[in-house]
C-alpha positions in Angstrom: 0.0 0.0 0.0 1.3 3.4 -0.9 1.0 6.6 1.1 -2.0 8.9 0.9 -4.7 6.2 0.6 -3.6 4.7 -2.6 -3.4 0.9 -3.3 -0.7 -0.4 -5.6 -1.8 -3.1 -8.0 0.9 -4.6 -10.3 2.9 -1.4 -9.7 0.1 1.0 -10.7 -1.3 3.1 -7.9 -5.1 3.1 -7.5 -7.3 5.2 -5.0 -8.4 3.3 -2.0 -12.2 2.8 -1.9 -13.9 4.7 0.9 -16.5 3.1 3.2 -19.4 4.7 1.4 -18.3 3.5 -1.9 -18.0 -0.1 -0.7 -20.5 -0.5 2.1 -23.5 1.5 0.9 -25.6 0.7 -2.1 -26.1 3.3 -4.7 -29.4 5.1 -4.5 -31.9 6.9 -6.6 -32.4 10.5 -5.3 -35.7 10.9 -7.0 -37.0 7.7 -5.4 -36.0 8.9 -1.9 -37.6 12.3 -2.6 -40.8 10.7 -3.7 -40.9 8.5 -0.6 -40.3 11.5 1.6 -43.1 13.4 -0.2 -45.5 10.5 0.3 -44.7 10.4 4.0 -45.3 14.2 4.3 -48.6 13.9 2.4 -49.7 11.2 4.9 -48.7 13.4 7.8 -50.7 16.4 6.4 -53.7 14.2 5.7 -53.7 13.1 9.3 -53.4 16.7 10.5 -56.3 17.7 8.3 -58.4 15.0 9.7 -57.7 16.2 13.2 -58.5 19.8 12.3 -61.7 18.8 10.5 -62.8 16.9 13.6 -62.1 20.0 15.8 -63.7 22.4 13.3 -66.3 20.6 11.2 -67.5 23.9 9.5 -64.2 24.1 7.7 -64.9 21.0 5.6 -68.0 22.4 4.1 -66.2 25.6 3.1 -67.9 27.8 5.7 -66.0 30.9 6.5 -66.3 33.1 9.5 -67.5 36.7 9.1 -64.2 38.0 10.3 -62.3 36.0 7.7 -64.7 36.9 4.9 -64.2 40.6 5.5 -60.4 40.4 5.5 -60.2 38.3 2.3 -62.9 39.9 0.2 -61.8 43.0 -1.6 -64.3 45.6 -2.4 -64.2 47.3 -5.7 -63.2 50.9 -5.6 -65.8 53.4 -6.7 -64.6 55.2 -9.8 -65.5 58.9 -10.2 -66.5 60.4 -13.5 -63.9 62.7 -14.9 -64.7 66.4 -14.5 -65.0 68.5 -17.6 -63.0 71.7 -17.9 -66.1 73.8 -17.0 -66.7 71.7 -13.8 -63.0 72.1 -12.8 -63.3 75.9 -13.3 -66.5 76.0 -11.2 -64.7 74.1 -8.3 -61.7 76.5 -8.6 -63.9 79.6 -8.3 -65.9 78.1 -5.4 -62.8 77.1 -3.5 -61.1 80.5 -4.0 -64.3 82.2 -2.6 -64.3 79.7 0.3 -60.6 80.4 1.3 -61.0 84.1 0.8 -63.9 84.1 3.3 -61.8 82.0 5.7 -58.9 84.4 5.5 -61.2 87.4 6.1 -62.8 85.7 9.1 -59.4 84.9 10.6 -58.2 88.5 10.1 -61.3 89.9 11.7 -61.2 87.6 14.7 
């Protein structure tokens, strides 16, 4: 046997096989992932059964009022766009309003 983990065979150095290369069988990663996923699905199914026993209304799709108000989005009310004449009327009205406010503040 040579230094640094090499084996000499007929004068040619070869790497020494490590424990995992010899002792453990090769495996299919996808197969292990599938088995793990199946086990997790079984756990989740069991948890769902426990939850449904505790809260039977969930199974039928019943939703509490508090949950319904938080999940349902109300549509925003859209305003009609103002015409140029309407904008001018608002401008004149607001100028008159603020002028009267300034006059009341100065007189007070």
